[in-house]
C-alpha positions in Angstrom: 48.3 4.2 1.9 47.2 7.4 0.0 48.5 9.6 2.8 51.8 7.7 2.7 52.1 8.6 -1.0 51.4 12.2 -0.2 54.1 12.2 2.4 56.5 10.4 0.0 55.9 13.0 -2.7 56.4 15.8 -0.1 59.7 14.3 1.0 60.9 14.3 -2.6 60.1 18.0 -2.9 61.7 18.7 0.5 64.9 16.9 -0.6 65.4 19.4 -3.4 64.2 22.3 -1.4 67.0 21.7 1.1 69.5 22.0 -1.8 68.4 25.5 -3.0 71.5 27.7 -2.8 71.2 31.2 -1.3 71.3 32.7 -4.8 68.9 30.2 -6.3 65.5 31.5 -5.2 65.0 33.6 -8.3 66.1 30.9 -10.7 63.5 30.2 -13.4 61.5 27.0 -13.3 59.6 25.0 -16.0 56.5 26.8 -14.7 56.7 30.0 -16.7 55.1 32.3 -14.1 57.2 31.1 -11.2 60.8 31.3 -10.1 62.0 28.9 -7.4 60.6 30.9 -4.5 57.2 31.2 -6.2 57.1 27.5 -6.9 58.0 26.6 -3.3 55.3 29.1 -2.1 52.8 27.4 -4.4 53.5 24.2 -2.7 53.4 25.5 0.9 50.3 27.7 0.2 48.7 24.8 -1.6 49.1 22.5 1.4 47.5 25.1 3.7 44.7 25.7 1.2 43.9 22.0 1.1 43.5 22.1 4.9 41.1 25.0 4.4 39.1 23.1 1.8 38.7 20.2 4.2 37.4 22.7 6.9 34.8 24.2 4.6 36.5 26.8 2.5 35.1 27.4 -1.0 36.9 27.0 -4.3 36.8 30.8 -4.7 38.6 31.3 -1.4 41.1 28.7 -2.4 41.9 30.6 -5.6 41.9 34.0 -3.9 44.7 32.9 -1.5 46.7 31.0 -4.1 49.5 33.5 -4.4 49.6 34.7 -0.8 53.0 34.4 0.8 53.3 31.3 2.9 57.1 31.2 3.3 58.1 34.2 5.3 61.8 34.2 6.2 62.2 30.4 6.4 60.9 28.7 3.3 62.1 25.2 4.4 60.4 25.5 7.8 57.2 26.9 6.2 57.0 24.1 3.7 57.6 21.3 6.2 55.1 22.8 8.6 52.5 23.0 5.8 53.1 19.3 5.0 52.5 18.3 8.6 49.3 20.5 8.7 48.0 19.0 5.5 48.7 15.4 6.5 47.0 16.0 9.9 43.9 17.4 8.2 43.6 14.4 6.0 43.8 12.1 9.0 40.8 13.7 10.8 37.8 11.6 11.1 35.7 11.5 7.9 38.2 13.7 5.9 38.7 11.3 3.1 34.9 10.9 2.5 34.1 14.6 2.9 33.0 16.4 -0.3 34.9 19.6 -0.8 34.5 22.6 -3.1 37.7 22.0 -5.1 38.1 24.8 -7.8 37.9 22.3 -10.6 34.8 20.5 -9.3 33.4 19.0 -6.1 35.5 16.1 -5.0 35.8 13.8 -2.0 38.8 14.3 0.3 40.2 11.0 -1.1 40.4 12.4 -4.6 41.6 15.8 -3.4 44.5 14.1 -1.7 45.3 12.2 -4.9 45.3 15.4 -6.8 47.6 17.0 -4.1 49.9 14.0 -4.3 50.1 14.3 -8.1 50.8 18.0 -7.9 53.5 17.5 -5.4 55.2 14.8 -7.5 55.1 16.8 -10.7 56.4 20.0 -9.0 59.2 17.9 -7.5 60.5 17.5 -11.1 60.0 21.2 -11.8 62.1 22.1 -8.8 64.8 19.5 -9.7 64.9 20.9 -13.2 65.2 24.5 -11.9 68.2 23.5 -9.7 69.9 21.3 -12.3 69.5 18.4 -9.9 68.7 14.7 -10.4 65.2 14.7 -12.0 64.4 11.1 -11.2 61.1 10.8 -9.4 60.1 8.0 -7.1 59.2 5.2 -9.5 56.3 3.9 -7.3 54.7 7.4 -7.4 55.2 7.6 -11.1 53.6 4.3 -11.7 50.7 5.0 -9.3 49.9 8.4 -10.9 50.2 6.9 -14.4 47.9 4.1 -13.6 45.3 6.2 -11.8 45.5 9.4 -13.8 42.1 9.1 -15.5 40.3 8.2 -12.3 41.9 11.0 -10.3 41.1 13.7 -12.9 37.8 12.3 -14.2 35.2 14.9 -14.7 37.4 17.8 -13.7 37.7 20.9 -15.8 41.4 20.3 -16.6 42.5 22.0 -19.7 45.2 24.3 -21.2 44.7 26.8 -18.4 46.0 24.2 -15.9 48.4 22.2 -18.0 50.2 23.2 -21.1 49.5 21.3 -24.3 51.6 18.1 -23.9 54.5 17.8 -26.2 54.7 14.4 -28.0 56.6 11.8 -26.0 59.8 10.6 -27.6 59.8 7.1 -29.1 60.9 4.7 -26.3 60.4 7.3 -23.6 60.5 6.1 -20.0 57.3 5.9 -18.0 58.4 9.0 -16.1 58.9 11.0 -19.3 55.6 9.8 -20.6 53.9 11.0 -17.4 55.7 14.3 -17.5 54.5 15.0 -21.0 51.0 14.2 -19.9 51.3 17.2 -17.6 52.7 19.5 -20.2 56.4 19.0 -19.4 59.1 18.4 -22.0 61.7 16.3 -20.3 64.0 15.9 -23.4 64.9 18.4 -24.6 63.8 21.3 -22.4 60.6 22.6 -24.0 58.4 25.6 -23.7 57.4 26.8 -20.3 54.3 25.4 -18.6 52.0 26.7 -15.8 
């Protein structure tokens, strides 16, 4: 079930990735340090780095490779291949119970996959915003992340260096908007950039 959520989140990201116009790769995103290409690279490289974590890589190695190019000449193919590799790694025997050296703290593979799913979902919104596309996230994913947020991130050193200070949620904000503000996004109106 958790792997299904990761694949669902990845399909949402891929949906927008397929719509990037030829001149859209350098468009700014809500992530202040990344244009569209850098955001997509973050996602592809991240998937590959999670594979490495499951196979014994350290958190330091994870961070050292964070900005390496994983897209080459075909960002869509690189991303979809990285999703397949990541999903396959999490289906290996014992992967979900394995303790990995995640940069924010030691986690089981199960929690690491939950973090990856969350990251994929939130960055789907970032890509949609950058492209001026429909920003609606899968409501089931939104509900699951919202309900399990505290358990997913419990004990991790998550602070301003990871997420921007959340803006206040607007009165009557939707569940998606409340979740996005929790991750430093400002859905209405466009707020200051986040990382």
